[in-house]
N, C-alpha and C positions, 0 to 999 in steps of 0.2 A: 491394202484395199481400207483397211478399216482407217488408217492413219488419215489418209484423204479425206474419209467421209467425217473424220471427227475434225480437220481443219475445217471444210465446209460448213458443218454445223456452227464451229466456232464463229467463223465469218458472219453467218446467218444472223445468228444471235447479236452479234456485235452491231451488224446494221440495224437489226430490228430493235435493239436497246436505244442507237443512235436516234433512228426515226421518233421512237416514243418521246425522248428526251426533248427534241427539235418541237415537236408537235405540241409538248406540253410547256416549252417554253415560249410559244406563239401566243396559245391559250393565255398564258399568265400574263404576258404584255398585253394583248388584246384587253384582259379584262382589267389591268391596271389602269390602262388609259380611260375605259371608261369610267372608272372609280373616281378617279383623279379628275377627270372633265366635270362630273355630276358634284364633286366635292367642291371646285371652283363655283359652278353654278350656284351653290346653296352655302357656300361660306361668306361669313358676316364681312361687310365692308369695313375694312379698318380705316380708322380714323385719320386723316391725312398730318404728316409730321410738319405741324405748324405752329404758329405763335397765337394762340386767340386772343383777339381782343374783347369780345363779348363772347361769353358760353350760353346758348340757346337752353332754354329748360325743354326736357324731352316730354313729347305728348305721347307718342305710341310707338310701339317698335313694330315695324312690318317684319320682320324676322329676327332670329336671336342674335342679338349684336349689331342691329342696323337701326340707328337712333332717327326717326323721323321728327322733325320739330314743325311747330306752327307760330315761331317768333323769330322776328328777325337778328341777324347776328353780323359780326365782322370777323373775317378770318384773313390772316397774311401768310399766303402759302407761295414759296419760290419766288418772291418779288411780285407778286401779285396780290392787291388787295381784292378780297371778294366780298361783297355785301350781299348776305341773304334776307330775304323778306318774307314776311308773313303771306298766307295766301291772300289775293285781291289787296294787298296793300303797297302803297308807296313810301310808307315811312322808313326812316333809316332807323338802324339799330341803336341801343345805347353803346357807346364806345365810337361809333363813326367818325366823330368830330377827331378823335385822336388819331385815328388811321388817315383822315384826309387832313390831317396836318401836318404829316409825314410826307404824304403825297404833295401838298402844296410845296414843303419846303423843297423837295427833291426836283421839283419844277423850276422854282424861283431861284434858288440858290445853283444848281447843276446846271441850267441854261437847256432844259429839256422840256418834253411836253409829255401829256398824258392821253392815252386810248382809254375810252369808255366803252366797253359792250354790254348789252343787257339781254339777258335769256330768260326763257320761261318753260315752264313745266307741261306736259301732254295732256293735262285735264282742262275739260271745258273748251271754248269758242277758240280756234287757232289764231282769228284776226284780233278777236278782243286781248287774248295773250299776249300776242305780238306789240299791240297798242299798249299794253301794261307794261311789258319790257322796256320798251322804247320812253315811258313816264319815269320810270325807275332809273333809266340811265340818265335823263334829263334831272331828275332830283340830285343825282350824284353830282352832276355836273354842276349845278346850281350851288350847291353846298361847296364846291373847289372855287367857283366864284367868287364866294361870299368870303372866303378866306384868303381874298388878294391874288388870285391865279388870274393872270391874263387871259381874256378870252379866246385868243388866236394860238394858246398854248393846249388848249383842251379840246380832243377831236371825239364827237360820238361816232363810233364806228361799229356799225351794224355786221355781227359776224355773219359768217355765209351759212351756218346752221343755228336759227336763235332756239330752237326747243333743244335743251341740254339733255346730256344722260345723266343716270343716277335717279335716285329717288325724287320726288317732287319737291320736297323742301330744299334740296340740294340743286335742283334745276332753276329754282326762282332767286336769280343773282344776276349782279352785276359786277363785273371785274373790270379793275382798275391797272393799267400797265403803265409805267413809264418809259417813254421812248428816247433813242438817243436824240 
């Protein structure tokens, strides 16, 4: 009978050890997920892989590695030309002319058209911000027209959501996309 009792004890120890290991694994997984999600929320936003036409000068850092600017800038990212604006301003950034010349060339030589969309940040009055986003889009449109792009080849397109994500400096932008 001692042989059977030993087998029972051995099986019970194995079952308890397995249960303990399973509980430990579950707790470690839950803690890992929580730490990972908090790390993502606090992680610095990496600069997009883009060709910068004009680099903005940093004004302040919202969090380590997140640069907030108050200056206008132009960035070409994934085939989209993004014009960033200073708070409350409609002035195009230095380097905007070069980026717009490339867009104009794409429209005029490629038989394409351009869609221009304006976005705004979340600060201040929403109606005033929406109007400012429209004025910025019109400023980009006027600059394209001045470069010889036909008026019927430039479309002002209001995005479904005009309040953009990201920090406020990144949200204050106009995007130009070449359409087929």
